C-alpha positions as CSV (number, residue, x, y, z in Angstrom):
1,M,31.5,-22.1,-32.3
2,T,28.0,-22.8,-30.9
3,A,26.4,-26.3,-31.1
4,E,24.1,-25.0,-33.9
5,Q,27.1,-23.7,-35.9
6,H,28.8,-27.1,-35.5
7,A,25.7,-28.8,-36.8
8,R,25.4,-26.5,-39.8
9,A,29.1,-26.9,-40.5
10,G,28.8,-30.8,-40.2
11,T,31.6,-30.8,-37.6
12,A,31.9,-32.8,-34.4
13,R,32.3,-31.1,-31.0
14,L,34.2,-32.4,-28.1
15,Y,33.4,-31.1,-24.6
16,Q,33.3,-31.9,-20.9
17,A,29.8,-32.9,-19.6
18,A,28.5,-30.2,-17.3
19,R,28.2,-31.3,-13.7
20,Q,25.4,-30.0,-11.5
21,D,25.8,-30.8,-7.8
22,K,22.5,-31.5,-6.0
23,P,21.6,-32.0,-2.4
24,W,21.1,-35.7,-3.1
25,G,24.1,-36.3,-5.4
26,Y,24.8,-34.9,-8.8
27,E,23.9,-35.0,-12.5
28,L,26.1,-34.9,-15.5
29,I,24.4,-33.2,-18.5
30,F,26.2,-34.7,-21.4
31,A,23.7,-33.6,-24.1
32,A,21.4,-30.6,-24.2
33,V,20.0,-29.5,-27.6
34,E,17.2,-26.9,-27.0
35,G,14.0,-27.9,-28.6
36,K,15.2,-31.5,-29.1
37,Y,16.5,-33.6,-26.3
38,V,18.6,-33.7,-23.1
39,G,20.8,-36.6,-21.9
40,K,21.9,-36.9,-18.3
41,V,23.8,-39.3,-16.0
42,I,22.2,-38.9,-12.5
43,H,23.9,-40.2,-9.4
44,V,21.8,-40.4,-6.1
45,N,23.6,-41.1,-2.8
46,A,22.2,-44.1,-0.8
47,G,19.3,-43.0,1.3
48,H,18.6,-39.8,-0.6
49,S,15.6,-38.9,-2.8
50,L,14.8,-36.5,-5.6
51,S,11.8,-34.3,-5.2
52,L,8.3,-35.6,-5.6
53,Q,7.6,-33.8,-8.8
54,Y,6.1,-33.6,-12.2
55,H,6.6,-31.8,-15.5
56,D,4.2,-29.9,-17.6
57,Q,5.9,-30.6,-20.9
58,K,8.9,-32.7,-20.4
59,E,8.9,-36.4,-20.7
60,E,11.6,-38.7,-19.5
61,T,13.0,-42.2,-19.9
62,S,15.4,-43.5,-17.3
63,S,17.5,-46.6,-17.3
64,V,19.4,-47.8,-14.2
65,L,23.1,-48.2,-14.8
66,S,24.2,-49.3,-11.3
67,G,22.7,-49.7,-7.8
68,E,19.1,-50.0,-6.8
69,G,16.4,-47.4,-6.4
70,L,12.7,-47.2,-5.5
71,F,10.9,-45.4,-8.3
72,E,7.4,-44.0,-7.3
73,Y,5.1,-42.8,-10.0
74,G,1.3,-42.1,-10.5
75,T,-1.4,-39.6,-11.4
76,S,-1.1,-37.7,-8.1
77,A,0.9,-37.6,-4.8
78,A,-1.9,-39.7,-3.3
79,D,-1.9,-42.3,-6.0
80,L,1.7,-43.6,-6.3
81,T,2.9,-47.0,-7.5
82,A,6.3,-48.0,-6.2
83,A,8.8,-50.2,-8.1
84,K,12.3,-51.3,-7.1
85,L,14.6,-50.9,-10.2
86,G,18.1,-52.2,-10.7
87,P,20.6,-52.3,-13.6
88,G,19.0,-52.5,-17.0
89,D,15.5,-51.7,-15.7
90,T,13.9,-48.8,-17.6
91,I,10.9,-46.5,-16.9
92,H,9.3,-44.0,-19.3
93,L,7.4,-41.0,-17.6
94,P,5.1,-39.0,-19.8
95,A,4.5,-35.3,-19.0
96,G,2.3,-34.8,-16.0
97,V,3.1,-38.1,-14.3
98,V,4.1,-37.5,-10.6
99,H,7.3,-39.2,-9.7
100,R,10.2,-39.6,-7.2
101,V,13.3,-41.7,-7.0
102,T,14.9,-42.8,-3.7
103,A,18.2,-44.6,-3.8
104,I,18.3,-47.8,-1.8
105,S,22.0,-48.1,-2.5
106,D,24.2,-45.6,-4.4
107,L,22.2,-45.3,-7.7
108,T,23.3,-44.2,-11.1
109,F,20.9,-44.0,-14.0
110,A,20.8,-42.5,-17.4
111,E,18.0,-40.1,-18.3
112,A,16.9,-39.1,-21.8
113,S,14.2,-36.4,-22.0
114,S,12.6,-33.9,-24.3
115,A,13.9,-30.4,-24.2
116,D,11.1,-27.9,-25.0
117,P,12.1,-24.3,-24.5
118,G,12.3,-23.6,-20.8
119,W,13.1,-27.3,-20.0
120,R,15.3,-26.4,-17.0
121,E,12.4,-24.7,-15.3
122,D,9.8,-27.3,-16.2
123,V,9.5,-28.9,-12.8
124,V,6.7,-28.7,-10.2
125,R,8.0,-29.9,-6.8
126,L,5.2,-31.2,-4.6
127,E,7.5,-32.4,-1.8
128,D,11.2,-31.9,-1.2
129,K,13.2,-32.7,1.9
130,Y,15.9,-30.2,0.9
131,G,13.7,-27.1,1.2
132,R,13.0,-26.7,-2.5
133,T,9.2,-27.4,-2.5
134,G,7.5,-25.1,-5.0
135,T,10.7,-23.9,-6.7
136,T,12.6,-24.7,-9.9
137,A,16.0,-24.4,-8.1
138,P,18.6,-26.9,-8.9
């Protein structure tokens, strides 16, 4: 039964969160309802960074669960503000905001985001030290 069929039937659904390994760590996608929302737990290994990126449509809210990270955000790659975030600290990133996360120590944060159609490809990578600049590759 699909998620939509479960919803129409009013039934609960148990499942294993999908793990996506990344060059910087991994993410667990525990909720993904197309057209509504996505929930992830993201783990970044100490010293590693996500891409410097932005999204055309997707907006995100992230809250640090453990560890410490440097969150950079701004209107362009040349105009970034940096903030050190730790457990309980939360940041909201509207669509279009350029951002990057670098783990100072092993970092785990929860991310809730919108899920417009095509949300998996809604990433514009401006810089990426893992060779993914200009791609939507995981």
